[in-house]
TORKOL-4160 file (C-alpha; in steps of 0.2 Angstrom, whole numbers, padded with zeros to 4 digits, m for minus):
268
<pt num="1" X="0015" Y="0053" Z="m0007"/>
<pt num="2" X="m0003" Y="0056" Z="m0006"/>
<pt num="3" X="0002" Y="0073" Z="0001"/>
<pt num="4" X="0013" Y="0076" Z="m0014"/>
<pt num="5" X="m0001" Y="0071" Z="m0026"/>
<pt num="6" X="m0012" Y="0085" Z="m0018"/>
<pt num="7" X="m0023" Y="0076" Z="m0004"/>
<pt num="8" X="m0024" Y="0080" Z="0015"/>
<pt num="9" X="m0019" Y="0065" Z="0024"/>
<pt num="10" X="m0021" Y="0058" Z="0042"/>
<pt num="11" X="m0008" Y="0045" Z="0049"/>
<pt num="12" X="m0015" Y="0032" Z="0061"/>
<pt num="13" X="m0005" Y="0021" Z="0071"/>
<pt num="14" X="0004" Y="0018" Z="0088"/>
<pt num="15" X="0019" Y="0028" Z="0091"/>
<pt num="16" X="0030" Y="0025" Z="0107"/>
<pt num="17" X="0046" Y="0031" Z="0114"/>
<pt num="18" X="0061" Y="0041" Z="0106"/>
<pt num="19" X="0059" Y="0032" Z="0089"/>
<pt num="20" X="0040" Y="0037" Z="0090"/>
<pt num="21" X="0044" Y="0055" Z="0093"/>
<pt num="22" X="0055" Y="0055" Z="0078"/>
<pt num="23" X="0042" Y="0048" Z="0068"/>
<pt num="24" X="0029" Y="0061" Z="0074"/>
<pt num="25" X="0042" Y="0074" Z="0069"/>
<pt num="26" X="0043" Y="0068" Z="0051"/>
<pt num="27" X="0025" Y="0066" Z="0050"/>
<pt num="28" X="0023" Y="0084" Z="0054"/>
<pt num="29" X="0037" Y="0090" Z="0043"/>
<pt num="30" X="0028" Y="0081" Z="0028"/>
<pt num="31" X="0012" Y="0091" Z="0032"/>
<pt num="32" X="0003" Y="0075" Z="0037"/>
<pt num="33" X="m0010" Y="0076" Z="0051"/>
<pt num="34" X="m0004" Y="0065" Z="0067"/>
<pt num="35" X="m0018" Y="0054" Z="0073"/>
<pt num="36" X="m0007" Y="0041" Z="0079"/>
<pt num="37" X="m0010" Y="0035" Z="0098"/>
<pt num="38" X="0003" Y="0036" Z="0111"/>
<pt num="39" X="0010" Y="0020" Z="0121"/>
<pt num="40" X="0025" Y="0014" Z="0131"/>
<pt num="41" X="0040" Y="0004" Z="0122"/>
<pt num="42" X="0049" Y="0008" Z="0107"/>
<pt num="43" X="0044" Y="0008" Z="0088"/>
<pt num="44" X="0055" Y="m0003" Z="0077"/>
<pt num="45" X="0068" Y="0004" Z="0066"/>
<pt num="46" X="0070" Y="m0002" Z="0047"/>
<pt num="47" X="0086" Y="0003" Z="0039"/>
<pt num="48" X="0089" Y="0003" Z="0020"/>
<pt num="49" X="0106" Y="0004" Z="0014"/>
<pt num="50" X="0110" Y="0009" Z="m0004"/>
<pt num="51" X="0127" Y="0004" Z="m0011"/>
<pt num="52" X="0129" Y="0019" Z="m0024"/>
<pt num="53" X="0143" Y="0010" Z="m0033"/>
<pt num="54" X="0132" Y="m0006" Z="m0037"/>
<pt num="55" X="0114" Y="0000" Z="m0034"/>
<pt num="56" X="0111" Y="m0015" Z="m0023"/>
<pt num="57" X="0100" Y="m0012" Z="m0009"/>
<pt num="58" X="0101" Y="m0021" Z="0009"/>
<pt num="59" X="0087" Y="m0020" Z="0021"/>
<pt num="60" X="0088" Y="m0023" Z="0040"/>
<pt num="61" X="0070" Y="m0024" Z="0048"/>
<pt num="62" X="0069" Y="m0025" Z="0066"/>
<pt num="63" X="0053" Y="m0035" Z="0073"/>
<pt num="64" X="0048" Y="m0021" Z="0085"/>
<pt num="65" X="0042" Y="m0023" Z="0103"/>
<pt num="66" X="0026" Y="m0031" Z="0107"/>
<pt num="67" X="0010" Y="m0021" Z="0108"/>
<pt num="68" X="m0002" Y="m0024" Z="0122"/>
<pt num="69" X="m0020" Y="m0030" Z="0119"/>
<pt num="70" X="m0026" Y="m0013" Z="0129"/>
<pt num="71" X="m0016" Y="m0004" Z="0116"/>
<pt num="72" X="m0023" Y="m0012" Z="0102"/>
<pt num="73" X="m0041" Y="m0008" Z="0108"/>
<pt num="74" X="m0036" Y="0009" Z="0110"/>
<pt num="75" X="m0030" Y="0010" Z="0092"/>
<pt num="76" X="m0046" Y="0002" Z="0084"/>
<pt num="77" X="m0057" Y="0015" Z="0095"/>
<pt num="78" X="m0046" Y="0029" Z="0089"/>
<pt num="79" X="m0049" Y="0022" Z="0070"/>
<pt num="80" X="m0066" Y="0020" Z="0072"/>
<pt num="81" X="m0068" Y="0040" Z="0075"/>
<pt num="82" X="m0056" Y="0043" Z="0061"/>
<pt num="83" X="m0067" Y="0034" Z="0049"/>
<pt num="84" X="m0080" Y="0048" Z="0051"/>
<pt num="85" X="m0068" Y="0061" Z="0041"/>
<pt num="86" X="m0060" Y="0051" Z="0028"/>
<pt num="87" X="m0064" Y="0048" Z="0010"/>
<pt num="88" X="m0052" Y="0032" Z="0008"/>
<pt num="89" X="m0043" Y="0021" Z="0020"/>
<pt num="90" X="m0025" Y="0013" Z="0017"/>
<pt num="91" X="m0021" Y="m0002" Z="0028"/>
<pt num="92" X="m0002" Y="m0004" Z="0024"/>
<pt num="93" X="0013" Y="m0014" Z="0029"/>
<pt num="94" X="0016" Y="m0026" Z="0043"/>
<pt num="95" X="0011" Y="m0026" Z="0061"/>
<pt num="96" X="0020" Y="m0027" Z="0078"/>
<pt num="97" X="0021" Y="m0043" Z="0088"/>
<pt num="98" X="0005" Y="m0043" Z="0099"/>
<pt num="99" X="m0006" Y="m0038" Z="0085"/>
<pt num="100" X="m0016" Y="m0053" Z="0079"/>
<pt num="101" X="m0020" Y="m0056" Z="0061"/>
<pt num="102" X="m0037" Y="m0053" Z="0064"/>
<pt num="103" X="m0033" Y="m0033" Z="0067"/>
<pt num="104" X="m0033" Y="m0029" Z="0049"/>
<pt num="105" X="m0049" Y="m0039" Z="0046"/>
<pt num="106" X="m0058" Y="m0029" Z="0059"/>
<pt num="107" X="m0052" Y="m0013" Z="0052"/>
<pt num="108" X="m0058" Y="m0019" Z="0034"/>
<pt num="109" X="m0076" Y="m0023" Z="0043"/>
<pt num="110" X="m0076" Y="m0006" Z="0053"/>
<pt num="111" X="m0072" Y="0004" Z="0037"/>
<pt num="112" X="m0085" Y="m0006" Z="0026"/>
<pt num="113" X="m0098" Y="m0002" Z="0040"/>
<pt num="114" X="m0094" Y="0016" Z="0038"/>
<pt num="115" X="m0096" Y="0015" Z="0018"/>
<pt num="116" X="m0078" Y="0021" Z="0016"/>
<pt num="117" X="m0068" Y="0014" Z="0003"/>
<pt num="118" X="m0053" Y="0002" Z="0010"/>
<pt num="119" X="m0037" Y="m0002" Z="0002"/>
<pt num="120" X="m0025" Y="m0016" Z="0008"/>
<pt num="121" X="m0007" Y="m0018" Z="0006"/>
<pt num="122" X="m0001" Y="m0031" Z="0017"/>
<pt num="123" X="0007" Y="m0049" Z="0016"/>
<pt num="124" X="0006" Y="m0066" Z="0024"/>
<pt num="125" X="m0008" Y="m0069" Z="0036"/>
<pt num="126" X="m0014" Y="m0051" Z="0038"/>
<pt num="127" X="m0017" Y="m0051" Z="0019"/>
<pt num="128" X="m0026" Y="m0068" Z="0020"/>
<pt num="129" X="m0038" Y="m0061" Z="0035"/>
<pt num="130" X="m0041" Y="m0045" Z="0027"/>
<pt num="131" X="m0046" Y="m0053" Z="0010"/>
<pt num="132" X="m0059" Y="m0063" Z="0019"/>
<pt num="133" X="m0068" Y="m0047" Z="0023"/>
<pt num="134" X="m0068" Y="m0041" Z="0005"/>
<pt num="135" X="m0059" Y="m0024" Z="0004"/>
<pt num="136" X="m0061" Y="m0013" Z="m0011"/>
<pt num="137" X="m0043" Y="m0015" Z="m0017"/>
<pt num="138" X="m0028" Y="m0026" Z="m0013"/>
<pt num="139" X="m0012" Y="m0024" Z="m0019"/>
<pt num="140" X="0001" Y="m0039" Z="m0017"/>
<pt num="141" X="0018" Y="m0038" Z="m0026"/>
<pt num="142" X="0026" Y="m0053" Z="m0034"/>
<pt num="143" X="0032" Y="m0061" Z="m0018"/>
<pt num="144" X="0016" Y="m0058" Z="m0009"/>
<pt num="145" X="0005" Y="m0065" Z="m0022"/>
<pt num="146" X="0017" Y="m0081" Z="m0023"/>
<pt num="147" X="0015" Y="m0083" Z="m0005"/>
<pt num="148" X="m0004" Y="m0081" Z="m0004"/>
<pt num="149" X="m0004" Y="m0094" Z="m0018"/>
<pt num="150" X="0008" Y="m0106" Z="m0009"/>
<pt num="151" X="0019" Y="m0109" Z="m0024"/>
<pt num="152" X="0031" Y="m0101" Z="m0038"/>
<pt num="153" X="0021" Y="m0091" Z="m0051"/>
<pt num="154" X="0030" Y="m0088" Z="m0067"/>
<pt num="155" X="0017" Y="m0086" Z="m0082"/>
<pt num="156" X="0006" Y="m0071" Z="m0082"/>
<pt num="157" X="m0010" Y="m0084" Z="m0082"/>
<pt num="158" X="m0004" Y="m0090" Z="m0066"/>
<pt num="159" X="m0003" Y="m0073" Z="m0058"/>
<pt num="160" X="m0020" Y="m0069" Z="m0064"/>
<pt num="161" X="m0027" Y="m0085" Z="m0058"/>
<pt num="162" X="m0020" Y="m0081" Z="m0041"/>
<pt num="163" X="m0028" Y="m0064" Z="m0042"/>
<pt num="164" X="m0044" Y="m0071" Z="m0046"/>
<pt num="165" X="m0043" Y="m0081" Z="m0030"/>
<pt num="166" X="m0044" Y="m0065" Z="m0020"/>
<pt num="167" X="m0058" Y="m0059" Z="m0031"/>
<pt num="168" X="m0068" Y="m0074" Z="m0026"/>
<pt num="169" X="m0066" Y="m0069" Z="m0008"/>
<pt num="170" X="m0076" Y="m0053" Z="m0011"/>
<pt num="171" X="m0061" Y="m0042" Z="m0015"/>
<pt num="172" X="m0065" Y="m0027" Z="m0027"/>
<pt num="173" X="m0049" Y="m0024" Z="m0037"/>
<pt num="174" X="m0034" Y="m0034" Z="m0036"/>
<pt num="175" X="m0018" Y="m0026" Z="m0041"/>
<pt num="176" X="m0001" Y="m0038" Z="m0043"/>
<pt num="177" X="0013" Y="m0026" Z="m0044"/>
<pt num="178" X="0028" Y="m0033" Z="m0055"/>
<pt num="179" X="0041" Y="m0021" Z="m0052"/>
<pt num="180" X="0049" Y="m0015" Z="m0069"/>
<pt num="181" X="0036" Y="m0026" Z="m0078"/>
<pt num="182" X="0022" Y="m0016" Z="m0073"/>
<pt num="183" X="0006" Y="m0023" Z="m0065"/>
<pt num="184" X="m0008" Y="m0035" Z="m0067"/>
<pt num="185" X="m0025" Y="m0027" Z="m0062"/>
<pt num="186" X="m0041" Y="m0038" Z="m0061"/>
<pt num="187" X="m0059" Y="m0035" Z="m0054"/>
<pt num="188" X="m0074" Y="m0044" Z="m0058"/>
<pt num="189" X="m0078" Y="m0036" Z="m0075"/>
<pt num="190" X="m0059" Y="m0034" Z="m0083"/>
<pt num="191" X="m0042" Y="m0039" Z="m0082"/>
<pt num="192" X="m0028" Y="m0026" Z="m0086"/>
<pt num="193" X="m0009" Y="m0027" Z="m0091"/>
<pt num="194" X="m0001" Y="m0011" Z="m0085"/>
<pt num="195" X="0015" Y="m0005" Z="m0091"/>
<pt num="196" X="0025" Y="0007" Z="m0081"/>
<pt num="197" X="0034" Y="0022" Z="m0089"/>
<pt num="198" X="0053" Y="0019" Z="m0093"/>
<pt num="199" X="0063" Y="0030" Z="m0080"/>
<pt num="200" X="0082" Y="0028" Z="m0074"/>
<pt num="201" X="0078" Y="0020" Z="m0058"/>
<pt num="202" X="0089" Y="0027" Z="m0044"/>
<pt num="203" X="0079" Y="0019" Z="m0028"/>
<pt num="204" X="0065" Y="0007" Z="m0030"/>
<pt num="205" X="0061" Y="0006" Z="m0011"/>
<pt num="206" X="0044" Y="0013" Z="m0008"/>
<pt num="207" X="0037" Y="0011" Z="m0026"/>
<pt num="208" X="0024" Y="m0001" Z="m0020"/>
<pt num="209" X="0018" Y="0012" Z="m0007"/>
<pt num="210" X="0019" Y="0025" Z="m0019"/>
<pt num="211" X="0007" Y="0015" Z="m0031"/>
<pt num="212" X="m0004" Y="0013" Z="m0016"/>
<pt num="213" X="m0004" Y="0031" Z="m0013"/>
<pt num="214" X="m0010" Y="0034" Z="m0031"/>
<pt num="215" X="m0024" Y="0022" Z="m0030"/>
<pt num="216" X="m0030" Y="0029" Z="m0014"/>
<pt num="217" X="m0030" Y="0047" Z="m0021"/>
<pt num="218" X="m0038" Y="0041" Z="m0037"/>
<pt num="219" X="m0051" Y="0032" Z="m0025"/>
<pt num="220" X="m0056" Y="0049" Z="m0015"/>
<pt num="221" X="m0055" Y="0059" Z="m0031"/>
<pt num="222" X="m0068" Y="0046" Z="m0039"/>
<pt num="223" X="m0057" Y="0043" Z="m0055"/>
<pt num="224" X="m0062" Y="0030" Z="m0067"/>
<pt num="225" X="m0052" Y="0014" Z="m0068"/>
<pt num="226" X="m0040" Y="0018" Z="m0082"/>
<pt num="227" X="m0037" Y="0036" Z="m0075"/>
<pt num="228" X="m0032" Y="0029" Z="m0058"/>
<pt num="229" X="m0021" Y="0015" Z="m0066"/>
<pt num="230" X="m0011" Y="0030" Z="m0075"/>
<pt num="231" X="m0009" Y="0040" Z="m0059"/>
<pt num="232" X="m0003" Y="0025" Z="m0048"/>
<pt num="233" X="0008" Y="0018" Z="m0059"/>
<pt num="234" X="0017" Y="0035" Z="m0064"/>
<pt num="235" X="0018" Y="0039" Z="m0044"/>
<pt num="236" X="0028" Y="0022" Z="m0043"/>
<pt num="237" X="0038" Y="0027" Z="m0057"/>
<pt num="238" X="0042" Y="0044" Z="m0050"/>
<pt num="239" X="0046" Y="0036" Z="m0034"/>
<pt num="240" X="0059" Y="0025" Z="m0042"/>
<pt num="241" X="0067" Y="0040" Z="m0051"/>
<pt num="242" X="0071" Y="0048" Z="m0036"/>
<pt num="243" X="0085" Y="0043" Z="m0023"/>
<pt num="244" X="0073" Y="0047" Z="m0009"/>
<pt num="245" X="0061" Y="0034" Z="m0002"/>
<pt num="246" X="0042" Y="0038" Z="m0003"/>
<pt num="247" X="0044" Y="0053" Z="m0016"/>
<pt num="248" X="0034" Y="0057" Z="m0030"/>
<pt num="249" X="0035" Y="0075" Z="m0038"/>
<pt num="250" X="0018" Y="0079" Z="m0044"/>
<pt num="251" X="0026" Y="0087" Z="m0058"/>
<pt num="252" X="0035" Y="0072" Z="m0064"/>
<pt num="253" X="0020" Y="0061" Z="m0061"/>
<pt num="254" X="0010" Y="0072" Z="m0072"/>
<pt num="255" X="0023" Y="0071" Z="m0087"/>
<pt num="256" X="0022" Y="0051" Z="m0084"/>
<pt num="257" X="0004" Y="0048" Z="m0084"/>
<pt num="258" X="0002" Y="0048" Z="m0102"/>
<pt num="259" X="0016" Y="0035" Z="m0105"/>
<pt num="260" X="0008" Y="0022" Z="m0094"/>
<pt num="261" X="0001" Y="0009" Z="m0105"/>
<pt num="262" X="m0015" Y="0000" Z="m0102"/>
<pt num="263" X="m0021" Y="m0014" Z="m0111"/>
<pt num="264" X="m0037" Y="m0025" Z="m0107"/>
<pt num="265" X="m0033" Y="m0044" Z="m0108"/>
<pt num="266" X="m0045" Y="m0054" Z="m0117"/>
<pt num="267" X="m0047" Y="m0071" Z="m0108"/>
<pt num="268" X="m0052" Y="m0087" Z="m0115"/>
């Protein structure tokens, strides 16, 4: 999505076996620079089934094969070198078995030491450990922020309070994505309610990733808060409007940006 929004992208990770070769081929087709390291084993497969008659989606997510400590160290060394040539870093998704929860925290520390803005889109222990290092932005969805809070959240105030707990850890901006309900965005100065553009949703898989891409692009371009919120929300909506996963047509994004509604919430 970041490529579709007009930014050059490097993909860093660990590619393994035949599935890793397939990923490498797809990266090249999408004009993404492959900066992944090679290792033995196989990358996991994640399968999404879309029922065209009902719109219901079912996901099958493999756990993946374990990564050795040595390969984890090799990846961090490669990551450190890549930091010297990037304007923003996104640490996204889950990690393979063998990767400890401290990995994302170490990556945040490395990015901050290199003075590179770092955005985290993760869940569970990886989100918690990364938050402790104060990344520039964290983007949990409804389920992820409830897991972080350890309870079900219903009212808007409850989501805001949970987000503030992340701000207290030193996180710069917290974006809580709430699907069709938009998002809540907060930093040390302001809290925003962001209403997404209305689109006919075809495939919502990848909307959170598209939103994260929008924030990364906005960060790299030095956009102000409200402009960045418009770009990120429009990218998520454009992804939902297309049957392809992780697809946000730039022309549609530009059309949707003026339709994003950003309201500052005045808290007592």
